[in-house]
C-alpha positions, -999 to +999 in steps of 0.1 A: -001-001+002+027+024+006+034+045-024+069+051-032+083+085-046+119+095-054+129+108-018+096+099+000+073+071+011+038+077+016+024+052+038-005+048+065+003+062+097+021+043+128+022+050+163+055+064+163+042+094+141+023+107+170+054+129+184+062+146+149+023+150+140+016+170+173+049+192+168+040+204+133+001+206+139+008+225+170+032+254+150+012+283+145+027+290+110+019+257+096-017+258+112-022+290+098-044+279+068-057+247+083-092+239+101-076+220+129-072+233+165-036+245+181-017+232+200-022+194+193-014+175+224+007+143+219-022+124+234-047+138+210-019+134+182-015+093+192-055+092+189-052+106+156-026+087+143-043+056+153-074+070+134-056+075+105-039+039+105-074+023+106-090+044+074-091+024+042-074+043+012-099+022-013-132+038+009-151+066+001-141+096+025-107+109+036-077+088+039-046+106+054-009+092+041+018+100+062+049+114+044+082+098+055+117+109+045+140+083+058+116+066+080+107+103+098+074+119+095+077+153+078+040+157+067+007+143+056-016+144+027-053+138+029-075+119-003-110+124+002-125+099-022-159+107-035-187+081-031-187+076-069-147+066-065-140+087-095-136+119-080-112+129-051-101+159-032-067+164-017-050+185+010-016+184+022+008+199+051+046+198+051+063+204+087+082+237+085+118+226+085+110+203+056+095+229+033+110+246+004+127+216-007+102+202-031+089+174-007+055+186-010+056+186-050+069+153-051+043+139-026+013+153-043+026+142-078+031+106-066-008+107-053-019+121-086+000+092-106-017+067-081-052+084-084-052+088-122-028+061-135-036+029-108-071+039-099-086+057-127-103+088-112-117+113-137-109+141-113-090+155-084-097+189-068-081+210-041-085+243-024-062+269-004-065+302+011-051+326-018-029+338+010-012+306+012+009+313-021+032+283-018+004+259-019-012+276-050+020+273-066+023+238-059-009+228-071-002+246-103+035+230-105+020+197-109-009+206-137-043+218-114-059+248-130-074+275-110-112+271-112-125+298-091-126+318-061-152+314-032-150+351-015-151+352+022-166+316+023-146+297+053-148+309+089-112+301+103-095+316+133-116+343+142-119+358+104-140+350+068-113+337+045-114+330+008-109+298-009-092+295-041-104+264-060-081+242-080-091+213-104-074+186-127-089+163-151-076+131-161-073+143-196-052+171-187-031+149-164-022+121-189-018+147-219+006+166-196+027+135-185 
């Protein structure tokens, strides 16, 4: 089940991931554009890691991949498989010390290959806060198209925030390969 990339392994969560998960999900800069509450205690991180480990990547709903570099957790990537199993939404987080090194791009590219080539999905979507320019650039780098903007759509950390919408069709993905 693990997805092997050039430098990374995308795998199910393990109990040993709790410490790293708690650390980066408690970082205010990492959590800035995310909906989770901070800080994340080690106990709650252990519960989340166990919950993620029990999820099925083939089932509709969210599956959270652990992004591992040399055995250490450096982030996570969620895939929300639609009930029709032909569409999905993705979201990703990379720990601060691992940002800016291409790991997010590598992880997203590997999951897209899995979703389009191995699983035959028709469409993958993503969204981010427009102020999160690094995530928007990453999505465009791997082939996503900007599809729209939902203004003041999400209540997050005491303010209404915009949602920048992205989509990638299998036909565009295959043409770009």
